[in-house]
OpenMM code with the backbone's topology and positions (N, CA, C; nanometers):
from openmm import Vec3, app, unit

residues = "MET ARG ARG ASN LEU LEU ALA LEU VAL ALA GLY VAL VAL THR MET VAL ALA MET THR GLY VAL SER THR ALA CYS THR TRP GLY VAL TYR GLU PRO GLU ILE PRO GLU SER ILE ARG LYS GLU LEU".split()
positions = [
    Vec3(11.5185, 8.9687, -4.3740),
    Vec3(11.6235, 9.0468, -4.4372),
    Vec3(11.6701, 8.9808, -4.5679),
    Vec3(11.6926, 8.8512, -4.5615),
    Vec3(11.7412, 8.7802, -4.6806),
    Vec3(11.6360, 8.7817, -4.7919),
    Vec3(11.5092, 8.7694, -4.7520),
    Vec3(11.3998, 8.7704, -4.8506),
    Vec3(11.3927, 8.9064, -4.9215),
    Vec3(11.4115, 9.0146, -4.8475),
    Vec3(11.4109, 9.1481, -4.9069),
    Vec3(11.5259, 9.1666, -5.0047),
    Vec3(11.6413, 9.1131, -4.9691),
    Vec3(11.7578, 9.1226, -5.0561),
    Vec3(11.7344, 9.0461, -5.1859),
    Vec3(11.6761, 8.9280, -5.1764),
    Vec3(11.6462, 8.8494, -5.2961),
    Vec3(11.5430, 8.9202, -5.3840),
    Vec3(11.4444, 8.9823, -5.3235),
    Vec3(11.3443, 9.0565, -5.3995),
    Vec3(11.4085, 9.1749, -5.4715),
    Vec3(11.5008, 9.2417, -5.4054),
    Vec3(11.5706, 9.3545, -5.4663),
    Vec3(11.6548, 9.3084, -5.5850),
    Vec3(11.7283, 9.1990, -5.5668),
    Vec3(11.8109, 9.1455, -5.6755),
    Vec3(11.7229, 9.1033, -5.7925),
    Vec3(11.6111, 9.0388, -5.7645),
    Vec3(11.5194, 8.9964, -5.8708),
    Vec3(11.4645, 9.1171, -5.9465),
    Vec3(11.4331, 9.2229, -5.8767),
    Vec3(11.3838, 9.3440, -5.9411),
    Vec3(11.4883, 9.4084, -6.0309),
    Vec3(11.6114, 9.4139, -5.9839),
    Vec3(11.7193, 9.4734, -6.0632),
    Vec3(11.7451, 9.3895, -6.1880),
    Vec3(11.7491, 9.2581, -6.1717),
    Vec3(11.7724, 9.1703, -6.2862),
    Vec3(11.6589, 9.1828, -6.3879),
    Vec3(11.5370, 9.1946, -6.3414),
    Vec3(11.4226, 9.2128, -6.4312),
    Vec3(11.4338, 9.3427, -6.5094),
    Vec3(11.4733, 9.4502, -6.4429),
    Vec3(11.4894, 9.5790, -6.5119),
    Vec3(11.5993, 9.5724, -6.6172),
    Vec3(11.7090, 9.5050, -6.5858),
    Vec3(11.8181, 9.4908, -6.6828),
    Vec3(11.7710, 9.4103, -6.8030),
    Vec3(11.6967, 9.3033, -6.7780),
    Vec3(11.6462, 9.2203, -6.8875),
    Vec3(11.5492, 9.2989, -6.9750),
    Vec3(11.4609, 9.3766, -6.9150),
    Vec3(11.3647, 9.4551, -6.9927),
    Vec3(11.4352, 9.5612, -7.0756),
    Vec3(11.5404, 9.6196, -7.0235),
    Vec3(11.6177, 9.7186, -7.0976),
    Vec3(11.6839, 9.6538, -7.2180),
    Vec3(11.7390, 9.5356, -7.1993),
    Vec3(11.8021, 9.4634, -7.3095),
    Vec3(11.7035, 9.4272, -7.4179),
    Vec3(11.5847, 9.3862, -7.3807),
    Vec3(11.4828, 9.3480, -7.4781),
    Vec3(11.4335, 9.4696, -7.5551),
    Vec3(11.4130, 9.5800, -7.4867),
    Vec3(11.3610, 9.6976, -7.5564),
    Vec3(11.4607, 9.7518, -7.6581),
    Vec3(11.5902, 9.7472, -7.6284),
    Vec3(11.6882, 9.7953, -7.7257),
    Vec3(11.7023, 9.6975, -7.8410),
    Vec3(11.6877, 9.5697, -7.8141),
    Vec3(11.6946, 9.4707, -7.9219),
    Vec3(11.5767, 9.4881, -8.0169),
    Vec3(11.4609, 9.5172, -7.9640),
    Vec3(11.3432, 9.5365, -8.0484),
    Vec3(11.3586, 9.6607, -8.1364),
    Vec3(11.4152, 9.7645, -8.0817),
    Vec3(11.4350, 9.8861, -8.1586),
    Vec3(11.5288, 9.8610, -8.2764),
    Vec3(11.6367, 9.7868, -8.2527),
    Vec3(11.7314, 9.7582, -8.3594),
    Vec3(11.6773, 9.6547, -8.4558),
    Vec3(11.5837, 9.5708, -8.4119),
    Vec3(11.5254, 9.4697, -8.4992),
    Vec3(11.4422, 9.5295, -8.6104),
    Vec3(11.3894, 9.6472, -8.5898),
    Vec3(11.3063, 9.7138, -8.6893),
    Vec3(11.3915, 9.7830, -8.7949),
    Vec3(11.5131, 9.8196, -8.7599),
    Vec3(11.6019, 9.8964, -8.8481),
    Vec3(11.6516, 9.8101, -8.9636),
    Vec3(11.6303, 9.8568, -9.0856),
    Vec3(11.6826, 9.7902, -9.2042),
    Vec3(11.7572, 9.8937, -9.2883),
    Vec3(11.8889, 9.8825, -9.2956),
    Vec3(11.9653, 9.9817, -9.3717),
    Vec3(11.9404, 9.9679, -9.5222),
    Vec3(11.9625, 10.0754, -9.5938),
    Vec3(11.9482, 10.0759, -9.7395),
    Vec3(12.0601, 9.9919, -9.8019),
    Vec3(12.0242, 9.9052, -9.8935),
    Vec3(12.1232, 9.8196, -9.9600),
    Vec3(12.1854, 9.8991, -10.0751),
    Vec3(12.3180, 9.9038, -10.0821),
    Vec3(12.3835, 9.9765, -10.1907),
    Vec3(12.3469, 9.9185, -10.3279),
    Vec3(12.3451, 10.0031, -10.4275),
    Vec3(12.3072, 9.9633, -10.5636),
    Vec3(12.3963, 9.8517, -10.6176),
    Vec3(12.5268, 9.8574, -10.5893),
    Vec3(12.6193, 9.7553, -10.6402),
    Vec3(12.5866, 9.6166, -10.5851),
    Vec3(12.5434, 9.6103, -10.4621),
    Vec3(12.5087, 9.4806, -10.4034),
    Vec3(12.3728, 9.4338, -10.4568),
    Vec3(12.2792, 9.5256, -10.4752),
    Vec3(12.1469, 9.4885, -10.5261),
    Vec3(12.1562, 9.4237, -10.6635),
    Vec3(12.2484, 9.4692, -10.7465),
    Vec3(12.2639, 9.4122, -10.8803),
    Vec3(12.3096, 9.2673, -10.8737),
    Vec3(12.3934, 9.2349, -10.7740),
    Vec3(12.4445, 9.0989, -10.7594),
    Vec3(12.3374, 9.0036, -10.7093),
    Vec3(12.2411, 9.0532, -10.6349),
    Vec3(12.1369, 8.9677, -10.5801),
    Vec3(12.0373, 8.9373, -10.6897),
] * unit.nanometer
topology = app.Topology()
chain = topology.addChain("A")
for resn in residues:
    res = topology.addResidue(resn, chain)
    for name in ("N", "CA", "C"):
        topology.addAtom(name, app.Element.getBySymbol(name[0]), res)
């Protein structure tokens, strides 16, 4: 019984971690347009 519970918890934690990684990767690709006023300063 205890082994099954640990396996279930491990599975849930793995799914949460994979969800976090996939959303981080999606946002990592996003690069907003830099406003013209800031581009001139760079």
